[in-house]
C-alpha positions in Angstrom: 15.9 12.2 -6.0 13.7 15.4 -7.4 12.2 15.0 -10.7 14.4 16.4 -12.9 16.9 14.0 -11.4 15.3 11.5 -13.1 14.6 13.1 -15.9 18.2 13.4 -16.3 18.7 9.7 -15.8 16.4 8.6 -18.3 17.9 7.3 -21.7 14.8 7.7 -24.0 13.5 4.4 -25.8 13.9 6.7 -29.8 12.6 3.8 -31.3 9.5 3.9 -29.5 8.9 7.4 -30.4 10.1 6.0 -33.9 7.0 3.6 -33.8 4.7 6.3 -32.1 5.1 9.1 -34.9 5.3 7.4 -38.0 1.6 5.6 -37.5 -0.7 7.6 -34.4 -0.7 10.3 -37.3 -2.2 7.8 -39.4 -4.3 6.5 -36.9 -5.7 9.9 -36.7 -5.9 10.3 -40.4 -7.8 6.9 -40.8 -10.1 7.4 -38.0 -11.3 10.7 -39.9 -11.6 9.1 -43.4 -12.7 5.8 -42.6 -15.9 4.2 -42.6 -15.7 0.4 -41.5 -12.1 -0.7 -40.4 -12.1 -3.0 -43.8 -11.5 0.2 -45.4 -8.5 1.4 -43.3 -4.9 0.6 -44.8 -4.5 -2.9 -43.4 -0.6 -1.5 -41.8 -2.3 1.2 -40.1 -5.1 -1.0 -38.7 -3.0 -3.2 -37.4 -1.3 -1.5 -35.1 -3.9 0.5 -34.0 -6.5 -2.4 -33.6 -4.7 -6.1 -34.2 -1.6 -5.8 -32.4 -1.3 -6.6 -28.8 2.7 -6.6 -28.1 4.9 -4.1 -29.7 1.9 -1.9 -30.7 3.3 1.8 -31.0 1.3 3.4 -27.8 1.4 0.7 -25.4 2.4 -3.2 -25.4 -0.1 -5.6 -23.6 0.7 -8.9 -23.5 -1.5 -10.0 -21.7 -5.4 -9.1 -21.2 -5.8 -8.1 -24.8 -8.9 -8.2 -26.6 -8.7 -12.6 -27.6 -9.5 -13.3 -31.0 -13.0 -13.9 -31.3 -13.3 -10.5 -29.2 -11.6 -8.9 -31.9 -14.1 -10.5 -34.6 -17.0 -9.0 -32.7 -15.7 -5.7 -32.4 -15.2 -5.5 -36.3 -18.5 -7.3 -37.4 -19.8 -4.0 -35.4 -17.0 -1.7 -36.2 -19.8 1.1 -38.3 -21.3 1.9 -34.7 -17.9 3.2 -33.1 -16.5 4.6 -36.5 -18.5 8.1 -35.7 -17.2 8.2 -32.3 -13.5 8.0 -33.0 -13.7 10.3 -35.7 -14.9 12.8 -33.4 -12.2 12.2 -31.0 -9.7 12.6 -34.2 -11.2 15.7 -34.8 -10.5 16.9 -31.7 -7.0 17.7 -30.7 -7.5 20.0 -28.2 -10.0 19.0 -25.8 -10.9 16.4 -23.3 -14.7 14.9 -24.4 -14.9 12.8 -21.5 -18.5 11.8 -22.5 -17.6 10.2 -25.9 -14.4 8.8 -24.4 -16.7 6.9 -21.8 -19.3 6.1 -24.5 -16.2 4.1 -26.9 -14.8 2.5 -23.4 -18.7 1.1 -22.7 -19.3 -0.1 -26.3 -16.4 -2.0 -26.6 -17.1 -3.3 -23.1 -20.4 -4.8 -24.7 -18.1 -7.7 -26.9 -15.9 -8.8 -24.1 -16.2 -11.3 -21.4 -14.4 -9.2 -18.5 -13.6 -5.7 -18.6 -10.4 -4.8 -20.4 -9.4 -1.3 -19.3 -6.3 -0.7 -20.8 -7.1 -2.1 -24.1 -10.1 0.4 -24.3 -8.0 3.1 -23.1 -5.1 2.1 -25.6 -7.3 3.1 -28.8 -8.9 5.8 -27.0 -5.0 7.1 -26.0 -4.0 6.2 -30.0 -6.2 9.0 -31.3 -5.5 11.9 -28.4 -1.7 12.6 -28.5 -1.4 15.9 -27.4 -4.0 14.8 -24.5 -3.4 11.5 -22.9 -0.5 9.9 -22.0 0.9 6.3 -22.7 0.2 4.8 -19.8 -2.5 3.0 -20.3 -2.9 0.6 -17.3 -5.1 2.5 -14.9 -3.3 1.4 -11.8 0.2 2.0 -13.1 -1.1 5.6 -13.9 -2.1 6.1 -9.9 1.1 4.5 -8.5 3.0 7.4 -10.7 1.3 10.2 -9.8 1.8 9.2 -5.6 5.2 8.9 -6.7 5.1 11.9 -8.2 3.6 13.2 -5.4 5.8 11.8 -3.1 9.0 13.4 -5.1 6.9 16.8 -4.8 7.1 19.6 -2.5 3.0 19.9 -2.7 1.4 17.5 -4.5 1.0 18.0 -7.8 -1.3 15.9 -8.7 -5.5 15.4 -7.8 -5.7 11.6 -8.0 -9.4 10.6 -9.3 -11.0 7.4 -10.8 -10.9 8.2 -14.0 -8.1 7.5 -16.2 -9.1 9.6 -18.2 -8.4 13.0 -16.3 -5.7 11.2 -14.8 -3.8 10.7 -18.4 -4.8 14.1 -19.3 -3.2 15.7 -15.8 0.1 13.6 -15.9 0.5 14.6 -19.5 0.2 18.1 -19.3 2.5 17.6 -16.2 5.2 16.2 -18.5 4.8 18.7 -21.3 4.9 21.7 -18.8 8.0 20.3 -17.2 10.1 18.8 -20.0 11.4 21.5 -22.8 10.1 20.0 -26.1 9.5 21.2 -30.0 7.1 18.1 -30.8 4.9 16.8 -27.8 5.0 13.5 -29.5 9.1 13.4 -28.4 7.4 13.0 -24.4 5.9 10.1 -25.4 8.1 7.2 -23.6 8.8 9.8 -20.3 5.7 8.8 -18.1 6.1 5.2 -18.6 10.1 5.7 -18.3 10.0 7.6 -14.9 7.3 5.1 -13.9 10.2 2.2 -14.6 12.7 4.2 -12.7 10.9 4.6 -10.0 9.6 0.9 -9.4 13.4 -0.4 -10.5 15.4 2.6 -9.9 17.2 2.6 -13.1 16.0 2.4 -16.1 14.7 -1.3 -17.9 15.9 -2.7 -21.7 13.0 -1.2 -23.5 9.6 -2.2 -22.7 6.3 -0.8 -22.2 4.4 -3.7 -21.6 1.7 -2.4 -19.6 -0.5 -5.9 -19.3 -3.4 -5.3 -16.5 -3.6 -7.8 -14.3 -7.0 -8.9 -13.3 -7.7 -7.0 -10.4 -8.1 -3.2 -10.1 -7.8 -1.7 -6.4 -7.3 1.7 -7.2 -10.8 2.5 -5.1 -9.4 0.8 -2.2 -6.0 2.7 -2.9 -7.6 6.3 -3.4 -9.7 5.5 -0.3 -7.0 4.5 1.8 -5.5 8.1 0.8 -8.5 9.8 2.1 -8.7 7.7 5.0 -6.0 6.7 6.5 -6.9 3.4 7.6 -9.8 0.8 6.1 -11.3 -2.8 6.9 -11.6 -5.2 4.7 -14.6 -7.4 5.8 -15.5 -10.8 4.1 -16.4 -14.3 4.8 -14.0 -16.7 5.3 -11.8 -17.8 1.9 -12.3 -14.2 -0.1 -8.9 -13.2 -0.3 -8.6 -10.4 2.4 -5.0 -10.8 3.1 -4.1 -11.7 -0.2 -6.2 -8.0 -1.3 -4.0 -6.3 1.6 -0.8 -7.4 0.6 -1.8 -6.3 -3.2 -2.9 -3.2 -2.2 0.4 -2.4 -0.1 2.7 -3.5 -3.3 0.6 -1.1 -5.3 0.7 1.8 -3.3 4.6 0.7 -2.1 5.0 0.2 -6.2 6.5 -2.9 -6.0 6.6 -5.8 -8.3 5.1 -8.3 -6.5 3.9 -9.3 -3.2 7.0 -11.5 -2.5 8.9 -8.1 -2.1 6.7 -7.1 0.5 8.2 -9.6 2.9 12.2 -7.6 3.9 10.3 -4.2 3.3 10.4 -1.5 6.0 7.3 0.5 5.0 5.3 -2.5 5.3 4.7 -4.6 8.2 1.9 -7.5 9.0 0.3 -8.9 11.9 -2.1 -10.8 13.4 -4.6 -10.3 16.5 -5.7 -12.4 18.8 -8.5 -12.4 21.6 -5.5 -12.4 24.2 -3.9 -9.2 22.8 -3.6 -6.3 24.1 -2.3 -2.3 24.0 1.0 -3.7 25.6 1.3 -5.9 22.9 0.6 -3.4 20.3 1.6 0.1 21.6 3.6 0.3 24.5 4.4 -2.3 27.2 6.9 -3.2 30.0 10.1 -5.7 29.4 12.0 -7.2 31.4 15.9 -7.4 30.6 18.8 -9.0 32.5 21.4 -6.5 34.1 23.7 -8.7 35.3 22.5 -10.1 38.4 19.6 -8.1 38.2 16.4 -7.4 36.4 15.6 -3.9 35.0 11.9 -3.6 33.6 11.9 -1.1 30.7 9.0 0.5 28.9 9.7 -0.1 25.1 7.8 0.8 21.9 5.8 -2.5 20.5 4.6 -3.1 16.9 2.7 0.0 16.5 4.5 2.2 18.6 8.1 1.5 16.5 6.7 1.4 13.0 5.1 4.8 13.8 8.3 6.2 15.5 9.9 5.0 12.1 7.2 6.6 9.8 7.6 9.9 11.7 11.0 9.9 11.4 10.9 9.5 7.3 8.1 12.5 7.7 9.8 14.7 9.6 13.1 14.2 8.1 11.3 14.4 4.4 10.2 17.8 5.0 14.0 19.2 6.2 16.5 20.9 3.9 19.7 19.3 3.2 22.2 20.9 5.5 20.4 19.7 8.4 20.2 16.4 7.2 23.7 16.4 6.6 24.5 17.7 10.1 22.2 15.0 11.8 23.5 12.0 9.8 26.8 13.3 11.1 26.0 13.8 15.1 24.3 10.3 14.4 27.8 9.2 13.6 29.8 11.2 15.9 28.3 9.9 18.6 28.6 6.0 18.0 32.3 7.2 18.5 31.4 9.2 21.7 29.8 6.1 23.2 32.7 4.1 22.5 35.2 6.2 24.0 32.5 6.8 27.2 32.3 3.4 26.8 36.0 2.5 27.6 36.9 5.3 29.9 33.7 3.4 31.8 36.4 0.7 32.0 38.7 1.8 33.7 36.4 4.5 36.4 33.2 6.0 36.9 32.5 9.3 35.1 31.3 12.4 37.7 28.3 14.0 36.9 27.9 15.7 40.4 29.1 15.6 44.0 27.6 12.4 44.6 26.1 11.4 41.1 28.0 9.2 38.2 27.5 7.7 34.7 28.4 4.1 35.4 27.3 2.2 32.2 25.7 2.2 28.9 23.1 0.6 26.9 22.3 0.3 23.1 20.1 3.3 23.3 21.4 5.3 26.8 24.2 5.9 29.4 22.9 4.9 32.8 23.6 7.1 35.8 22.8 7.0 40.0 23.1 8.7 42.7 24.9 7.2 46.3 21.6 7.7 48.1 19.7 7.4 45.4 17.2 3.9 45.5 16.7 1.2 42.9 17.8 0.9 39.8 20.2 3.1 37.3 18.4 6.6 35.8 18.6 6.0 32.1 19.9 9.1 29.9 18.5 8.6 26.2 21.3 9.4 23.7 18.8 10.9 21.7 18.1 13.5 24.2 21.7 14.1 24.1 21.8 14.4 20.2 18.4 16.7 20.2 20.1 18.9 22.5 23.1 19.7 20.7 21.2 20.0 17.5 18.9 22.8 19.4 22.2 24.5 20.6 21.8 23.7 23.9 24.3 25.6 26.5 23.2 26.1 29.5 20.9 24.0 31.9 18.4 26.2 31.8 18.5 26.1 28.1 17.9 22.2 28.7 15.4 22.6 31.1 13.2 24.6 28.6 13.6 22.8 25.8 10.2 21.6 24.7 11.7 19.0 22.3 13.9 16.7 25.0 11.7 14.0 27.7 10.6 14.9 31.0 13.3 12.9 32.0 16.0 15.1 30.4 14.4 18.3 31.4 13.7 17.2 35.6 17.7 15.8 35.7 19.2 18.7 33.4 22.1 18.8 36.1 23.4 15.6 35.0 22.7 16.0 31.2 24.4 19.4 30.7 27.6 17.3 31.9 27.4 14.6 29.3 26.3 17.5 26.6 29.5 19.4 27.4 31.5 16.7 26.9 29.9 15.7 23.8 31.3 19.3 22.3 34.7 18.8 23.4 34.3 15.7 21.2 33.5 17.5 18.6 35.8 20.3 18.8 37.6 20.8 15.9 35.6 19.3 13.6 32.9 19.9 11.0 29.9 18.4 9.5 29.9 17.6 5.9 26.8 18.8 3.0 26.8 15.4 1.6 23.3 14.3 2.2 20.6 13.8 -0.3 17.1 15.4 0.0 14.7 12.6 1.9 11.6 11.9 0.3 8.4 11.3 2.3 7.4 7.4 2.0 4.0 5.4 3.0 4.3 2.5 5.9 1.6 0.3 5.8 0.5 -1.9 8.2 -1.7 -4.3 8.0 -3.8 -6.2 10.8 -5.0 -9.2 10.4 -8.3 -10.5 12.0 -8.9 -7.1 13.3 -11.9 -8.1 15.1 -10.3 -11.2 17.2 -8.9 -8.4 19.8 -10.4 -6.4 22.3 -10.1 -3.4 19.5 -10.6 -0.5 22.0 -8.8 -2.1 24.5 -5.8 -2.1 22.4 -6.0 1.2 20.8 -6.2 2.6 24.2 -5.7 6.6 23.5 -4.3 5.8 19.9 -8.4 5.9 18.9 -8.4 10.1 19.0 -4.6 9.4 16.9 -6.6 7.5 14.4 -8.9 10.8 12.9 -6.5 13.6 13.8 -2.9 12.5 12.2 0.6 14.5 13.0 -1.4 15.4 16.5 0.4 13.7 19.8 -1.2 12.0 22.6 -0.5 10.8 25.5 0.7 7.2 26.3 0.4 5.7 29.6 3.6 4.6 29.8 7.0 6.5 29.1 9.4 5.9 26.6 12.4 8.1 26.5 11.4 10.2 28.7 8.5 10.9 27.2 4.5 9.4 26.5 3.9 11.5 23.5 2.7 9.3 20.7 1.9 10.8 17.4 0.9 8.8 14.4 1.8 10.2 11.0 0.0 11.3 8.1 2.0 8.5 6.1 1.0 5.3 8.1 -1.8 3.8 7.0 -3.5 0.6 8.2 -5.4 -2.3 6.7 -7.2 -4.5 9.0 -9.1 -7.8 7.7 -12.0 -8.5 9.1 -13.9 -12.3 9.0 -17.5 -11.2 9.0 -18.7 -15.0 9.6 -16.6 -15.4 13.1 -19.5 -14.0 15.9 -17.2 -15.2 18.4 -14.9 -12.0 18.5 -15.0 -8.8 19.8 -17.3 -6.2 18.2 -15.7 -3.4 16.9 -17.7 -0.1 18.5 -19.1 2.9 17.2 -16.1 5.0 18.4 -13.3 3.1 16.5 -15.8 2.2 13.2 -16.4 5.4 12.3 -12.5 6.0 12.0 -12.1 3.4 9.3 -13.5 2.6 6.1 -15.2 -0.6 5.8 -14.6 -2.9 2.3 -17.4 -5.6 1.5 -14.5 -8.8 -0.5 -17.1 -10.7 -1.4 -16.6 -14.7 -3.2 -16.0 -14.1 -7.1 -15.5 -16.5 -9.6 -11.9 -16.9 -10.9 -9.9 -16.8 -14.6 -6.6 -17.1 -14.2 -3.6 -19.1 -15.8 -1.9 -20.0 -12.8 -4.6 -22.1 -11.2 -7.6 -24.6 -11.7 -10.4 -23.3 -10.2 -13.2 -25.3 -9.8 -16.3 -23.0 -10.7 -18.6 -26.7 -10.9 -18.4 -26.8 -7.2 -18.1 -23.2 -6.4 -21.4 -23.0 -7.8 -22.6 -25.8 -5.8 -21.8 -24.8 -2.7 -22.5 -21.2 -3.0 -26.3 -21.9 -3.8 -26.5 -23.2 -0.2 -26.2 -19.4 0.4 -27.6 -17.5 -2.4 -30.5 -18.1 -5.2 -29.6 -15.9 -8.1 -26.0 -17.0 -8.4 -26.0 -16.7 -12.2 -27.9 -12.5 -12.3 -25.1 -11.7 -9.8 -22.2 -12.7 -11.6 -23.7 -11.5 -14.6 -23.7 -8.3 -13.0 -19.8 -7.2 -13.8 -20.9 -4.4 -11.0 -22.2 -6.9 -9.0 -24.6 -4.2 -8.1 -27.2 -7.0 -7.7 -28.8 -7.7 -4.5 -28.0 -10.9 -3.0 -30.9 -13.7 -2.6 -30.5 -15.7 0.7 -31.0 -19.2 -0.3 -33.4 -21.0 1.9 -31.0 -23.1 3.5 -29.4 -20.3 5.2 -30.6 -19.0 8.4 -32.6 -15.6 8.8 -30.7 -14.6 11.0 -27.5 -14.4 8.8 -26.9 -12.2 5.4 -25.1 -14.3 2.8 -22.4 -11.5 2.7 -21.3 -12.6 6.1 -21.3 -16.1 5.9 -21.1 -17.4 1.8 -17.8 -19.2 1.7 -15.5 -17.6 -0.8 -13.1 -18.6 -4.0 -9.8 -19.6 -2.5 -11.8 -23.2 -1.4 -11.9 -24.0 -5.2 -8.5 -23.5 -5.8 -5.9 -25.6 -6.9 -2.4 -24.7 -7.7 -0.2 -24.9 -10.4 3.3 -26.0 -10.1 5.8 -27.1 -12.0 6.6 -29.9 -13.9 2.3 -29.7 -14.5 1.8 -31.2 -10.7 -1.4 -29.1 -9.4 -1.5 -28.1 -5.1 -3.5 -30.3 -3.7 -3.2 -33.2 -5.7 -6.5 -33.8 -5.6 -9.5 -31.8 -5.5 -10.8 -34.4 -3.4 -8.7 -33.4 -0.7 -9.8 -29.8 -0.3 -13.5 -31.0 -0.2 -12.7 -33.5 2.3 -10.9 -31.8 4.2 -11.4 -28.0 4.1 -15.1 -27.5 2.4 -16.9 -30.0 3.8 -16.2 -28.9 7.7 -16.5 -25.4 7.5 -20.1 -26.3 6.5 -20.7 -29.0 9.1 -18.9 -26.3 11.7 -22.2 -24.0 9.6 -24.9 -26.4 10.3 -23.5 -26.8 14.1 -23.7 -23.0 14.7 -27.5 -22.6 13.2 -25.9 -20.6 9.4 -26.9 -23.3 7.6 -30.4 -25.3 7.9 -33.3 -27.2 6.6 -33.4 -29.3 3.4 -31.8 -30.0 0.4 -34.3 -31.6 -1.5 -35.6 -34.7 0.4 -32.1 -34.9 2.4 -31.4 -32.8 5.6 -28.8 -30.1 5.4 -26.0 -32.1 6.9 -26.6 -35.5 5.0 -26.3 -33.1 1.9 -22.9 -32.0 3.0 -21.4 -35.6 4.3 -22.7 -36.6 0.8 -20.8 -33.6 -1.5 
């Protein structure tokens, strides 16, 4: 669907526009003229700062400033007032330096980084420059979605919300006729809502933030095409991979990934091979015989699906309509051939006959041929028709066809002529809509548990050179060509504590970007996080627990504990936060019901395994490390 079609389908939320127009000019005037918050008109200040939900710029039902945080901010309002005045007086150009100062100033008074809250305050004073999507991740999703439906990408996505917000604001101003820029303020969010929900929701501009921000990982994946999330056990690498996929695909929940054809998750193991992952041989029963057939496996199938979408997205409506019509007609043609074969063979030459069919191919054989029937791929016949092949030589010269088709053109041309006769008098309709390029995401859990060089084979080259053909050792449908298209993304996860598995060599390593996923303190109302236990166990690995978590950007270097062997880094073995979680279920129940169960059957065993492997050594006080763990 084109951008203008989406805009035409939007039922504008006029009440939101009314509230925006009512208050935003007042915000600007108050910020220009009032020094302390107490000087502001009380109703205007309440709308500007105190309200979290149903606010005129954006609703933040979750993650807004707490009562205590708001009190601290108001007590120090005199510090920030000159900077709010500065941007209120400037409605013509981005003042990134001042925006950044304001954002950092608010951060000084909060327990966590409430980016959307600070963005909303600044956007409330910049109606000509910034859009109303204050949630940074959702704004990036919108930009990706608009890029995907455009012939060429319209946005250069950055890590700076203000630059992204300005780009989106300018885009809507340039593409939607308007007399007042404030009449456009609902469109970015409603366009995002349309993409995510396929139809506009009841007016709801809630832009609450989730605790996790994956914009860096998403941008890195867009750039590199494949990343590996690496870290010790229990840090949520697989969960993070799913959350990244959810954001890229614009889904509401990771639960929606389950039946989404654009997402696939597999797990590697030491015996995993190229034949399991890319292409291999399968045995199929054929009457009283067994036929061996080359087929695409997990990556081969997924890459083919992504490639088809990528190619289709470049085609015009007439091409797509014709191809869809050919697919439908060919299905009926196959039915007709099947009915004929029930009565007799179909002659292809003096001594070669078409004798049977499979799900994706006709089978033909010669009187003097040894072995099994040859496959005549449906795909080749349809391609030859679409490429307007009329003669045997046309097929021989057609590089879009498989080697088998070109080699056996004598037999293929007979079936192609029959298909032309079948279509005689029929005409392709023009009723297909444009296909937009989609993203396809493959998550490989425990990617280092297999011998990656062996599993990938020639695709090591294809990882770096997207869209280029590589030669597979297996021929599928008459072709050895394999392509990893630009719209296929790979996220691997790697347990850095597992030294028993394969090493990723440098040739592969340079084709991936590596992202560390380390233990974190959690603050989530859906769970109980036992920080006391987390800290107690963490101090077996590091000595600067408080210093590390006090630094929001996590730039503090971890200092190894005396109980951690010098052969290991804390970043590789420090067990993660998921070990210290109890999930809240319905009816106030917990999972597990007693946290002691996790201590005895999950935490202690992995710590004792670390002792056995020489990761944890020495004493804790007067106790040997193993005795200390047993007594936890």
